[in-house]
Backbone bond lengths (Angstrom), bond angles and torsions (degrees), N, CA, C in turn:
res aa  C-N    CA-C-N  psi(-1)  N-CA   C-N-CA  omega(-1)  CA-C   N-CA-C  phi
1 X - - - 1.466 - - 1.533 109.83 -
2 X 1.311 116.52 127.80 1.459 121.60 178.13 1.530 108.28 -87.85
3 X 1.340 115.12 109.98 1.469 120.07 -175.37 1.526 111.48 -63.58
4 X 1.325 117.00 -42.31 1.471 120.03 -179.78 1.523 111.27 -58.74
5 X 1.311 115.79 -45.33 1.471 120.26 179.71 1.529 111.11 -64.50
6 X 1.331 116.16 -36.72 1.460 120.63 -179.23 1.535 110.77 -65.32
7 X 1.337 115.43 -44.66 1.464 119.77 179.93 1.522 110.65 -65.68
8 X 1.337 116.35 -45.65 1.471 120.14 -179.45 1.529 111.54 -63.58
9 X 1.339 115.29 -34.58 1.463 120.07 177.17 1.528 110.51 -62.26
10 X 1.341 115.79 -41.54 1.464 120.05 -179.80 1.526 111.03 -67.99
11 X 1.332 116.89 -41.27 1.473 120.62 177.74 1.525 110.01 -61.13
12 X 1.326 115.72 -45.54 1.465 120.13 179.67 1.524 110.98 -63.30
13 X 1.333 116.46 -38.40 1.470 120.17 -179.73 1.527 111.01 -64.07
14 X 1.330 116.95 -39.73 1.473 119.69 177.19 1.528 110.18 -63.64
15 X 1.324 115.89 -46.11 1.466 119.95 -179.27 1.524 111.07 -60.00
16 X 1.331 116.51 -42.18 1.464 121.05 -179.76 1.529 110.94 -65.94
17 X 1.330 116.85 -40.38 1.469 120.49 179.87 1.523 110.97 -63.49
18 X 1.324 116.41 -40.98 1.467 120.09 179.25 1.524 110.74 -68.54
19 X 1.329 116.69 -36.30 1.468 120.38 176.67 1.519 111.31 -63.02
20 X 1.327 116.01 -41.99 1.474 120.75 177.48 1.521 109.84 -63.60
21 X 1.338 116.86 -41.55 1.456 120.85 179.34 1.532 110.70 -61.14
22 X 1.313 116.49 -41.67 1.469 120.93 -179.63 1.527 110.79 -63.07
23 X 1.321 116.71 -41.32 1.469 120.84 -179.44 1.533 111.66 -62.60
24 X 1.329 117.18 -31.16 1.465 121.70 -178.29 1.531 112.56 -96.52
25 X 1.329 116.46 1.48 1.470 122.03 -172.73 1.524 111.71 -65.93
26 X 1.327 116.78 121.69 1.466 122.73 177.23 1.536 111.00 -120.23
27 X 1.334 117.14 19.65 1.461 121.21 -175.80 1.528 112.56 -70.01
28 X 1.316 115.16 152.76 1.464 122.02 176.40 1.526 108.54 -98.67
29 X 1.314 115.97 81.08 1.459 120.15 -178.47 1.529 111.51 -68.15
30 X 1.311 116.94 -29.35 1.461 119.92 179.20 1.524 110.66 -56.47
31 X 1.331 116.63 -45.16 1.467 120.66 -179.23 1.529 111.58 -63.83
32 X 1.327 116.01 -39.25 1.464 120.13 179.10 1.528 110.37 -66.39
33 X 1.320 116.43 -44.43 1.460 120.56 -178.93 1.522 111.22 -68.10
34 X 1.327 117.14 -34.78 1.469 120.04 176.08 1.532 110.84 -60.79
35 X 1.330 116.49 -39.19 1.467 119.99 177.70 1.527 111.30 -63.10
36 X 1.327 116.46 -39.34 1.469 120.67 -178.19 1.527 111.32 -73.08
37 X 1.331 117.05 -45.12 1.465 119.58 -175.94 1.528 112.89 -72.46
38 X 1.338 116.98 -20.97 1.470 120.19 178.49 1.533 111.79 -98.35
39 X 1.303 116.00 7.82 1.459 121.74 -174.41 1.535 111.97 -65.12
40 X 1.333 116.04 129.67 1.466 121.61 177.20 1.528 111.39 -98.80
41 X 1.316 116.18 -23.44 1.458 120.55 -179.50 1.513 111.56 -104.18
42 X 1.335 115.62 -138.23 1.455 122.33 -177.27 1.533 110.19 -108.26
43 X 1.324 114.80 157.76 1.459 120.84 176.25 1.520 106.92 -99.30
44 X 1.339 116.55 114.47 1.460 121.76 -173.47 1.526 109.48 -107.40
45 X 1.309 116.44 115.54 1.465 121.51 179.40 1.516 109.35 -92.69
46 X 1.330 115.84 144.24 1.457 119.42 -179.42 1.526 110.79 -153.40
47 X 1.313 115.14 156.04 1.458 121.67 179.37 1.515 109.01 169.56
48 X 1.312 117.06 156.57 1.468 122.74 179.37 1.522 110.26 -103.18
49 X 1.341 115.66 151.36 1.455 120.63 173.53 1.522 113.33 59.51
50 X 1.334 115.98 -133.55 1.471 120.36 -177.94 1.519 110.82 -65.25
51 X 1.327 117.14 -35.53 1.465 120.26 176.52 1.527 110.42 -62.37
52 X 1.339 115.97 -34.80 1.449 120.41 177.68 1.520 112.15 -65.97
53 X 1.335 116.49 -37.33 1.468 120.47 177.73 1.526 110.31 -64.38
54 X 1.329 116.46 -41.60 1.467 120.43 176.08 1.525 110.20 -62.41
55 X 1.335 116.47 -42.62 1.467 120.70 179.67 1.525 110.96 -62.19
56 X 1.338 117.88 -39.01 1.466 121.51 177.92 1.526 110.90 -61.78
57 X 1.319 115.36 -44.36 1.466 118.98 -179.95 1.521 110.49 -62.74
58 X 1.319 117.04 -42.71 1.463 120.90 -178.38 1.526 111.11 -67.21
59 X 1.333 117.34 -36.55 1.467 120.12 176.35 1.521 109.82 -58.98
60 X 1.330 116.47 -41.09 1.466 120.43 179.01 1.528 110.88 -66.31
61 X 1.320 117.11 -39.92 1.469 120.95 -179.85 1.522 111.33 -65.47
62 X 1.316 117.04 -47.71 1.466 120.31 -178.66 1.533 110.73 -65.36
63 X 1.328 117.36 -38.57 1.464 119.93 177.37 1.524 110.84 -61.44
64 X 1.328 116.13 -38.44 1.464 119.91 -177.70 1.523 112.57 -70.54
65 X 1.330 116.00 -12.27 1.469 119.12 177.72 1.531 111.46 -108.11
66 X 1.329 115.81 20.29 1.457 120.50 170.68 1.513 116.30 91.73
67 X 1.339 117.57 5.19 1.469 120.85 178.00 1.522 108.17 -100.93
68 X 1.336 118.31 113.27 1.466 120.37 -178.41 1.535 110.39 -57.00
69 X 1.323 116.71 112.16 1.471 121.33 -173.41 1.517 110.17 -140.00
70 X 1.323 115.28 149.78 1.454 119.98 173.34 1.526 109.06 -156.93
71 X 1.326 115.27 168.42 1.463 121.49 -177.67 1.527 109.74 -105.90
72 X 1.323 115.94 137.42 1.464 122.04 173.58 1.528 108.38 -123.41
73 X 1.319 116.81 126.88 1.460 121.58 178.64 1.531 109.10 -74.16
74 X 1.324 119.15 128.27 1.471 121.11 -177.53 1.522 113.69 -56.79
75 X 1.332 117.35 -40.29 1.465 120.11 179.86 1.512 111.69 -65.89
76 X 1.339 116.68 -43.31 1.463 120.64 178.45 1.528 110.71 -67.76
77 X 1.328 115.86 -34.59 1.470 119.54 178.94 1.519 110.24 -62.65
78 X 1.305 116.41 -42.24 1.467 122.15 -178.07 1.533 111.39 -67.50
79 X 1.345 114.94 -17.51 1.474 119.51 -179.07 1.531 110.95 -117.15
80 X 1.336 117.31 36.04 1.456 119.76 171.44 1.508 116.52 129.59
81 X 1.343 118.14 -30.31 1.459 119.86 -175.75 1.526 113.81 -76.48
82 X 1.324 116.90 -0.26 1.477 119.29 174.17 1.529 111.03 -61.13
83 X 1.341 115.42 -22.11 1.459 119.40 177.89 1.519 112.84 -64.64
84 X 1.349 118.23 -16.77 1.463 122.36 178.10 1.521 112.01 -76.51
85 X 1.332 116.03 -16.03 1.465 121.06 -174.10 1.521 109.57 -104.85
86 X 1.334 116.79 125.12 1.455 122.08 -176.86 1.526 110.83 -110.27
87 X 1.326 115.42 171.80 1.466 120.70 -174.31 1.523 113.24 -62.74
88 X 1.332 117.17 -33.71 1.466 120.28 -177.74 1.524 113.28 -83.39
89 X 1.326 116.47 -1.82 1.464 120.11 -179.10 1.532 111.04 -78.84
90 X 1.323 114.84 164.89 1.465 122.04 177.05 1.520 108.18 -124.46
91 X 1.318 116.61 125.78 1.464 121.12 177.66 1.525 110.37 -88.68
92 X 1.326 116.19 135.65 1.467 122.40 175.15 1.522 105.21 -119.43
93 X 1.342 116.52 98.41 1.456 122.58 -168.62 1.523 112.26 -106.11
94 X 1.341 116.08 133.98 1.466 122.03 -177.88 1.526 110.86 -120.00
95 X 1.323 115.54 129.90 1.465 121.76 174.15 1.516 107.26 -158.74
96 X 1.313 117.19 120.77 1.460 119.59 -178.06 1.528 110.72 -59.91
97 X 1.330 117.03 -47.68 1.467 120.34 -179.16 1.523 111.48 -76.86
98 X 1.332 115.77 -30.08 1.463 119.60 -174.39 1.511 112.45 77.73
99 X 1.327 116.86 11.01 1.466 121.12 -176.67 1.526 112.41 -123.22
100 X 1.312 118.39 9.13 1.463 121.88 -176.16 1.532 110.67 -59.08
101 X 1.321 116.39 118.84 1.474 121.37 -171.59 1.524 112.39 -60.11
102 X 1.336 116.88 -46.66 1.466 120.19 -178.05 1.527 111.06 -61.04
103 X 1.326 116.62 -38.89 1.459 120.82 -179.73 1.526 110.81 -68.58
104 X 1.320 116.85 -44.11 1.473 120.50 -179.14 1.524 110.29 -63.34
105 X 1.329 117.43 -40.40 1.465 120.09 177.09 1.522 111.51 -61.90
106 X 1.311 115.89 -39.43 1.466 120.39 178.38 1.521 110.81 -62.08
107 X 1.316 116.44 -45.77 1.465 120.82 -179.13 1.529 111.01 -65.95
108 X 1.299 115.64 -34.79 1.467 121.04 -177.63 1.527 111.18 -62.57
109 X 1.342 116.37 -37.32 1.467 120.16 -174.16 1.535 113.52 -106.81
110 X 1.308 117.38 1.36 1.467 120.46 -179.25 1.529 111.40 -65.99
111 X 1.342 116.03 143.42 1.469 119.90 178.90 1.528 111.44 -68.91
112 X 1.332 117.26 -33.75 1.455 118.49 175.94 1.526 109.81 -90.44
113 X 1.316 115.29 140.63 1.457 120.52 177.26 1.532 110.53 -110.99
114 X 1.331 115.61 10.56 1.473 119.95 175.25 1.528 107.54 -88.67
115 X 1.311 115.19 112.82 1.468 120.25 -171.64 1.518 110.78 -136.99
116 X 1.332 115.48 129.34 1.465 121.06 165.96 1.518 105.81 -101.47
117 X 1.320 116.55 116.13 1.456 120.91 -178.59 1.520 110.92 -107.06
118 X 1.324 115.72 142.06 1.469 121.34 177.79 1.522 108.51 -127.43
119 X 1.345 115.65 116.53 1.465 120.77 176.14 1.529 108.51 -150.62
120 X 1.318 115.61 179.19 1.460 118.90 -175.26 1.520 113.90 -83.02
121 X 1.353 116.99 -5.06 1.462 118.36 -176.05 1.524 111.92 -144.00
122 X 1.306 114.96 134.00 1.460 120.28 174.46 1.528 111.90 -71.09
123 X 1.342 117.07 -6.33 1.461 121.53 178.40 1.528 111.46 -100.63
124 X 1.316 117.59 7.25 1.463 120.92 -176.64 1.531 111.12 -74.97
125 X 1.324 115.20 164.42 1.465 120.29 175.83 1.528 110.35 -64.19
126 X 1.330 117.01 -38.39 1.470 120.55 176.62 1.521 110.56 -57.48
127 X 1.314 116.36 -40.64 1.470 120.60 179.39 1.522 110.97 -60.50
128 X 1.331 116.58 -38.87 1.465 119.92 -177.76 1.522 112.07 -68.46
129 X 1.315 117.75 -24.04 1.458 121.72 177.55 1.536 112.54 -89.55
130 X 1.324 116.80 -11.34 1.471 120.93 -170.40 1.521 113.03 -87.51
131 X 1.329 115.29 138.92 1.463 120.92 169.94 1.520 108.70 -68.03
132 X 1.321 114.50 -43.26 1.470 122.31 173.11 1.521 107.46 -131.49
133 X 1.315 116.57 126.11 1.460 119.49 177.00 1.524 109.24 -110.26
134 X 1.326 116.03 135.91 1.461 121.93 178.73 1.522 108.15 -115.37
135 X 1.307 114.93 119.61 1.462 119.44 179.22 1.523 109.50 -79.85
136 X 1.326 115.35 126.48 1.463 121.27 -178.66 1.529 107.36 -129.35
137 X 1.323 115.59 85.35 1.462 120.99 -171.17 1.524 110.22 -120.31
138 X 1.325 115.87 124.15 1.465 120.92 176.76 1.521 109.07 -106.81
139 X 1.318 115.40 157.93 1.467 119.35 -176.09 1.522 113.01 -72.50
140 X 1.357 116.56 -31.25 1.468 119.59 179.32 1.520 109.41 -166.08
141 X 1.338 114.53 158.68 1.458 121.19 172.36 1.533 108.36 -85.12
142 X 1.331 116.74 153.10 1.474 117.44 176.37 1.520 111.52 -81.73
143 X 1.319 116.86 -6.98 1.465 120.83 171.97 1.531 108.67 -55.28
144 X 1.341 119.03 132.33 1.474 120.81 -179.24 1.520 113.63 -55.35
145 X 1.340 115.16 -24.82 1.463 119.64 179.14 1.525 111.67 -93.42
146 X 1.328 116.61 -3.97 1.466 122.52 -175.84 1.538 110.74 57.52
147 X 1.346 115.23 38.47 1.459 120.25 -176.81 1.533 112.85 -124.10
148 X 1.327 116.78 -50.88 1.469 119.96 -175.69 1.530 110.70 -65.40
149 X 1.337 117.84 132.40 1.472 120.34 178.95 1.530 110.79 -61.00
150 X 1.293 116.23 111.40 1.478 121.58 -179.57 1.533 108.90 -133.86
151 X 1.321 115.78 -75.21 1.465 119.40 179.18 1.527 111.22 -62.97
152 X 1.317 117.20 -36.58 1.462 120.27 -177.59 1.528 111.47 -66.33
153 X 1.332 117.05 -39.54 1.465 119.36 178.74 1.524 110.84 -71.80
154 X 1.325 116.75 -35.84 1.472 120.10 175.43 1.525 110.08 -61.02
155 X 1.326 116.26 -44.10 1.470 120.90 -179.46 1.524 111.25 -62.59
156 X 1.348 116.53 -41.74 1.471 120.34 178.91 1.514 110.83 -63.54
157 X 1.332 115.86 -40.40 1.464 120.22 178.35 1.529 111.08 -64.72
158 X 1.323 116.00 -44.85 1.463 121.01 179.02 1.528 110.65 -60.04
159 X 1.331 116.32 -44.26 1.460 120.33 -179.54 1.530 110.96 -63.92
160 X 1.331 116.39 -45.12 1.461 120.08 179.29 1.511 112.66 -62.92
161 X 1.325 116.51 -42.72 1.467 120.65 178.25 1.525 111.37 -65.13
162 X 1.326 116.67 -38.96 1.467 120.83 -178.99 1.527 110.83 -64.80
163 X 1.322 116.57 -39.30 1.471 120.49 176.95 1.525 109.88 -64.20
164 X 1.328 116.22 -42.21 1.460 120.54 178.87 1.530 110.78 -61.26
165 X 1.323 116.69 -43.90 1.470 120.63 179.59 1.523 111.02 -62.05
166 X 1.330 116.37 -38.83 1.467 120.41 178.46 1.524 110.90 -65.21
167 X 1.333 116.21 -41.37 1.473 120.46 178.47 1.523 110.32 -64.01
168 X 1.327 117.16 -40.90 1.466 120.84 177.60 1.521 110.97 -58.47
169 X 1.328 115.86 -43.59 1.466 119.62 -179.35 1.530 111.20 -67.00
170 X 1.311 116.71 -42.14 1.465 120.95 179.32 1.535 110.50 -63.01
171 X 1.331 116.49 -38.15 1.466 121.74 -178.42 1.530 112.98 -84.70
172 X 1.353 116.43 2.49 1.477 120.83 -177.67 1.528 111.17 53.25
173 X 1.313 115.65 43.88 1.458 121.78 -179.35 1.528 109.26 -69.46
174 X 1.328 117.16 121.05 1.456 122.24 -171.57 1.533 112.02 -103.55
175 X 1.331 115.78 173.25 1.465 120.89 175.23 1.523 110.38 -61.84
176 X 1.319 116.34 -36.50 1.465 120.04 178.55 1.530 110.45 -64.39
177 X 1.338 116.11 -40.04 1.468 119.90 176.13 1.524 110.46 -63.01
178 X 1.324 115.13 -44.07 1.466 120.48 -178.64 1.526 110.31 -61.02
179 X 1.336 115.99 -40.89 1.465 120.65 -178.46 1.520 111.80 -62.28
180 X 1.326 117.31 -33.62 1.465 121.20 -178.49 1.528 111.97 -62.23
181 X 1.330 116.10 -28.39 1.462 120.16 -178.07 1.526 112.42 -101.17
182 X 1.348 116.98 2.63 1.466 121.31 179.96 1.531 110.50 -133.68
183 X 1.331 117.89 56.34 1.462 118.45 -175.65 1.523 114.32 -73.83
184 X 1.331 117.65 -17.76 1.453 119.93 -175.44 1.513 113.57 -100.93
185 X 1.346 115.16 163.47 1.459 121.08 175.61 1.513 113.27 74.33
186 X 1.338 115.02 -175.92 1.464 120.32 -176.60 1.522 111.61 -66.96
187 X 1.338 117.06 -34.30 1.462 120.25 178.75 1.525 110.41 -64.47
188 X 1.332 116.43 -48.11 1.456 119.78 178.56 1.506 112.02 -61.58
189 X 1.328 116.28 -41.25 1.469 120.00 179.92 1.517 111.13 -61.78
190 X 1.335 116.60 -43.06 1.466 119.92 -177.69 1.522 111.59 -66.07
191 X 1.338 116.87 -29.23 1.458 120.55 -177.77 1.525 112.46 -86.87
192 X 1.330 116.63 -32.31 1.462 120.11 -172.60 1.523 114.02 -97.51
193 X 1.333 117.74 -24.55 1.460 120.46 -177.44 1.523 110.61 -74.14
194 X 1.318 115.90 130.75 1.459 122.85 -179.02 1.532 110.16 -117.27
195 X 1.322 114.79 169.42 1.459 120.29 178.78 1.526 111.16 -57.04
196 X 1.319 117.05 -38.09 1.467 121.02 -178.42 1.523 111.97 -63.27
197 X 1.354 117.44 -23.44 1.458 121.02 -179.61 1.524 112.30 -81.65
198 X 1.329 117.05 -19.76 1.456 121.45 -173.90 1.525 114.24 -112.09
199 X 1.305 117.15 -17.82 1.469 120.21 -170.46 1.529 112.71 -65.20
200 X 1.323 114.80 145.46 1.462 123.29 169.36 1.518 106.43 -96.69
201 X 1.324 117.07 124.32 1.462 120.30 -170.91 1.523 113.63 -84.13
202 X 1.323 117.85 -29.02 1.471 120.74 -176.60 1.524 110.24 -86.51
203 X 1.310 115.74 91.47 1.464 122.16 -179.11 1.531 108.80 -97.98
204 X 1.342 117.71 126.39 1.472 119.50 179.72 1.531 111.73 -72.30
205 X 1.332 116.39 148.29 1.462 122.65 179.40 1.527 110.95 -130.16
206 X 1.321 115.49 150.45 1.467 123.59 167.86 1.521 107.43 -133.63
207 X 1.342 116.09 165.67 1.460 117.78 176.19 1.518 110.51 -93.14
208 X 1.297 116.88 173.50 1.462 122.66 -175.37 1.521 113.91 -60.04
209 X 1.322 116.72 -27.47 1.461 121.06 -175.03 1.521 113.24 -94.26
210 X 1.313 118.18 5.27 1.458 121.10 -178.72 1.527 110.58 -62.37
211 X 1.338 115.96 140.33 1.464 121.36 179.18 1.526 110.50 -79.58
212 X 1.341 115.54 170.85 1.461 120.25 178.16 1.519 110.20 -60.41
213 X 1.336 117.54 -41.38 1.465 120.43 179.26 1.528 111.40 -62.15
214 X 1.329 116.88 -40.63 1.456 121.12 179.11 1.532 110.95 -66.57
215 X 1.314 115.38 -38.64 1.471 120.27 177.73 1.527 110.16 -62.94
216 X 1.346 116.42 -47.70 1.462 120.85 -179.19 1.524 111.29 -61.51
217 X 1.330 116.46 -40.63 1.452 120.33 178.94 1.528 110.90 -63.56
218 X 1.331 116.99 -42.66 1.457 121.40 -179.27 1.529 110.97 -67.21
219 X 1.334 117.15 -40.77 1.470 120.86 177.51 1.521 110.38 -62.64
220 X 1.347 116.24 -41.93 1.460 120.94 -179.46 1.525 111.26 -65.65
221 X 1.309 117.71 -42.23 1.465 121.61 -178.52 1.535 111.45 -71.15
222 X 1.326 116.70 -33.31 1.460 120.69 -178.54 1.503 114.10 -75.90
223 X 1.341 116.96 -22.00 1.474 123.17 177.20 1.531 113.28 57.71
224 X 1.330 116.56 28.26 1.461 120.32 178.03 1.530 112.46 -116.48
225 X 1.327 115.44 -4.99 1.455 118.63 -178.02 1.513 113.00 73.81
226 X 1.330 116.68 20.53 1.460 120.65 -178.93 1.524 110.50 -160.39
227 X 1.310 114.44 166.62 1.450 122.45 173.03 1.522 107.48 -148.28
228 X 1.322 116.89 146.38 1.460 120.85 177.64 1.522 110.51 -104.97
229 X 1.308 114.97 157.22 1.461 121.41 176.23 1.516 109.96 -98.16
230 X 1.345 115.57 141.25 1.451 119.77 176.58 1.508 112.16 96.54
231 X 1.331 116.54 -125.67 1.467 122.11 -178.44 1.520 109.32 -152.21
232 X 1.324 116.60 174.54 1.466 120.67 179.26 1.518 112.62 -59.05
233 X 1.325 116.68 -30.56 1.467 120.76 -178.54 1.524 112.73 -95.63
234 X 1.344 115.91 0.35 1.468 119.73 179.62 1.527 109.67 -156.03
235 X 1.323 116.07 76.13 1.460 121.66 -178.38 1.530 108.79 -79.32
236 X 1.331 115.70 118.29 1.469 120.37 -176.23 1.521 113.31 -103.16
237 X 1.315 116.96 -8.04 1.458 119.63 179.60 1.511 111.34 165.67
238 X 1.322 115.54 -177.39 1.467 121.99 -179.83 1.515 109.52 -142.32
239 X 1.326 116.21 143.96 1.462 122.45 174.75 1.519 107.52 -127.46
240 X 1.323 116.74 126.25 1.462 121.17 178.05 1.521 109.38 -106.57
241 X 1.331 116.23 165.81 1.461 118.96 177.31 1.523 111.06 -62.94
242 X 1.356 116.15 -26.47 1.467 119.45 175.28 1.516 111.69 -66.20
243 X 1.338 116.51 -38.55 1.467 119.97 176.27 1.519 110.35 -60.87
244 X 1.342 116.84 -41.91 1.464 121.15 -179.97 1.518 110.66 -63.87
245 X 1.320 117.51 -43.82 1.470 120.46 179.30 1.517 111.09 -60.81
246 X 1.313 116.15 -40.65 1.475 118.99 179.68 1.532 111.05 -65.92
247 X 1.317 116.75 -37.87 1.464 120.47 178.09 1.521 110.18 -66.03
248 X 1.328 116.69 -42.53 1.468 120.80 -178.57 1.527 112.15 -61.95
249 X 1.335 117.11 -32.69 1.464 120.15 -178.98 1.523 113.07 -85.88
250 X 1.341 117.19 -17.15 1.470 119.45 -175.72 1.531 114.16 -109.58
251 X 1.328 117.64 -14.96 1.460 121.11 -176.94 1.524 110.20 -116.54
252 X 1.305 115.44 134.61 1.467 119.85 177.02 1.520 111.50 -91.41
253 X 1.309 117.43 -29.19 1.456 122.80 -179.60 1.529 109.34 -109.78
254 X 1.336 115.62 106.50 1.459 120.57 -175.03 1.519 113.56 -101.98
255 X 1.306 116.30 -19.51 1.465 119.29 -173.05 1.525 112.94 -64.08
256 X 1.331 116.99 -27.48 1.468 119.46 -177.37 1.529 112.98 -90.29
257 X 1.347 116.27 -9.29 1.464 119.04 -177.95 1.523 111.67 -73.85
258 X 1.325 114.76 139.10 1.454 121.91 178.10 1.537 109.69 -117.13
259 X 1.305 114.87 167.58 1.465 120.06 -179.58 1.522 111.49 -55.87
260 X 1.327 116.71 -39.69 1.461 120.58 -178.64 1.525 112.78 -63.39
261 X 1.359 117.27 -21.64 1.467 121.15 -179.56 1.525 112.17 -83.71
262 X 1.319 116.27 -18.51 1.464 121.46 -172.71 1.531 112.04 -106.71
263 X 1.307 116.47 -26.75 1.470 121.54 -168.97 1.525 113.46 -67.39
264 X 1.317 115.21 148.62 1.458 122.87 166.21 1.521 106.74 -85.43
265 X 1.325 115.91 120.53 1.467 119.95 -170.91 1.531 113.55 -81.51
266 X 1.313 117.22 -16.82 1.464 119.81 -178.90 1.531 110.44 -123.11
267 X 1.324 116.97 73.23 1.475 119.41 177.25 1.527 110.80 -65.25
268 X 1.306 116.10 161.08 1.467 120.97 -178.59 1.523 109.64 -92.28
269 X 1.328 115.30 126.02 1.459 121.50 178.99 1.528 110.70 -107.89
270 X 1.318 115.35 145.89 1.470 122.15 169.10 1.525 106.84 -129.93
271 X 1.340 116.38 160.64 1.461 117.66 177.77 1.526 111.00 -94.77
272 X 1.312 116.47 172.14 1.463 122.44 -175.13 1.513 113.11 -56.11
273 X 1.330 117.83 -31.45 1.460 121.70 -173.76 1.522 114.26 -96.58
274 X 1.323 117.13 10.93 1.459 120.04 175.54 1.527 109.07 -66.52
275 X 1.329 116.74 129.53 1.461 121.48 -175.36 1.512 113.84 -78.30
276 X 1.322 114.57 164.95 1.467 121.71 -177.93 1.520 111.94 -60.17
277 X 1.327 117.09 -46.35 1.464 119.81 -177.24 1.524 111.40 -66.41
278 X 1.337 116.51 -36.73 1.463 120.00 178.42 1.519 110.94 -67.21
279 X 1.334 116.56 -41.35 1.467 119.27 177.10 1.522 111.20 -63.57
280 X 1.329 115.81 -41.83 1.460 119.82 178.91 1.524 110.87 -60.17
281 X 1.328 116.00 -39.79 1.466 120.98 177.86 1.524 111.06 -63.45
282 X 1.332 117.22 -41.26 1.472 121.14 179.30 1.521 110.33 -65.26
283 X 1.327 116.69 -44.01 1.458 120.23 178.49 1.523 111.24 -55.37
284 X 1.319 115.94 -46.05 1.467 119.97 -176.65 1.529 111.81 -73.41
285 X 1.334 115.68 -41.40 1.458 119.96 -176.69 1.526 112.40 -70.60
286 X 1.319 116.49 -41.07 1.465 121.10 -177.12 1.529 112.56 -89.99
287 X 1.348 116.40 -9.29 1.463 122.28 -179.75 1.530 111.29 55.99
288 X 1.332 114.56 49.61 1.459 120.89 176.23 1.525 108.47 -123.95
289 X 1.357 115.56 164.23 1.455 120.47 -179.40 1.520 112.53 -113.73
290 X 1.351 117.13 -5.14 1.456 120.37 -177.97 1.522 110.86 -138.67
291 X 1.332 115.73 137.89 1.459 122.31 175.15 1.527 108.33 -123.39
292 X 1.330 116.66 131.74 1.451 120.35 177.22 1.530 108.98 -84.78
293 X 1.313 115.91 139.65 1.460 121.46 -177.78 1.527 109.02 -103.78
294 X 1.326 115.04 124.58 1.465 120.68 -177.88 1.512 110.66 117.88
295 X 1.332 115.71 -132.92 1.460 121.10 -179.66 1.528 109.47 -149.62
296 X 1.315 116.47 174.91 1.462 120.23 179.70 1.517 112.07 -59.27
297 X 1.319 116.88 -32.33 1.463 120.56 -177.97 1.527 113.27 -96.30
298 X 1.342 116.19 -1.14 1.472 118.75 -178.65 1.529 109.99 -157.71
299 X 1.322 116.26 75.58 1.458 121.46 179.97 1.532 109.47 -80.66
300 X 1.328 115.97 128.38 1.465 118.63 -179.42 1.526 113.20 -114.01
301 X 1.341 117.56 -6.72 1.452 118.70 178.71 1.515 112.57 163.10
302 X 1.321 115.00 -169.10 1.466 121.48 179.72 1.520 109.15 -141.99
303 X 1.334 115.93 140.63 1.464 122.17 173.03 1.526 107.64 -116.07
304 X 1.325 116.10 134.46 1.458 119.97 -179.24 1.514 111.42 -113.72
305 X 1.305 114.90 154.25 1.469 121.56 -177.13 1.518 111.32 -51.72
306 X 1.320 116.86 -40.90 1.464 120.99 -176.43 1.526 111.80 -68.58
307 X 1.323 117.43 -19.41 1.465 120.70 179.04 1.525 112.35 -71.75
308 X 1.343 116.36 -22.77 1.467 118.73 -176.17 1.525 111.89 -104.83
């Protein structure tokens, strides 16, 4: 048995099942999204077992996009946690069969009767309790016994994520909005860090007539691997140590060369609020290692590839 082929076969089978489900999809997503976008309270996700795990993940996703969301376990809700759910809240309930007893009991006694239900049948008990019911039915599980929740839970996750993405687009949710809810870790850093946070302000300068020796001395003293021409209020160009190396390998007579002969006259500028990911894109696209911060008439610093 080829294990790689077996795994890929299962992945392909899930993808095909979801594609078939989409082709037969008759759900009213507009009604579900209207409930979410008009929500005055919280979005409460719930489900038992594997459906509950999917609901937990979706609660985290919706919260990260600015919709106050959390997960409530149906069994715990039935034994006291119903107090967490208020009349203005919206329940987002998941059950493959739509008949899960603990979930139905929770819905029966919940203070809010606004419910988006997700199950495999519009004839399920969950559907009868739902303000909007979304049918999420796959042709088979990839479990060899066609029993363990696999394809069905993937489909529920895909549907929940797709609704969230639609809500984000409707709400014009931006990268800046996303950053506000992700301040920690590498993701938060990439979204929140700006050029002004990384720039080195003391940029060395030489004039147009500076010799190669003067340029090298200024680059060495500045410890940035570069020097600019002119002044902070009149940037006329930039010379990097790479420019010097290229000159050394291509020119036999160096004594007559001046800064104006070596400099790149159109350095790349970014403003203080240019983000980390955008700067990284410029570095890769333009194949440069240094970006000047500000403008030709108002240089405030330099950000280098190694800084990010």
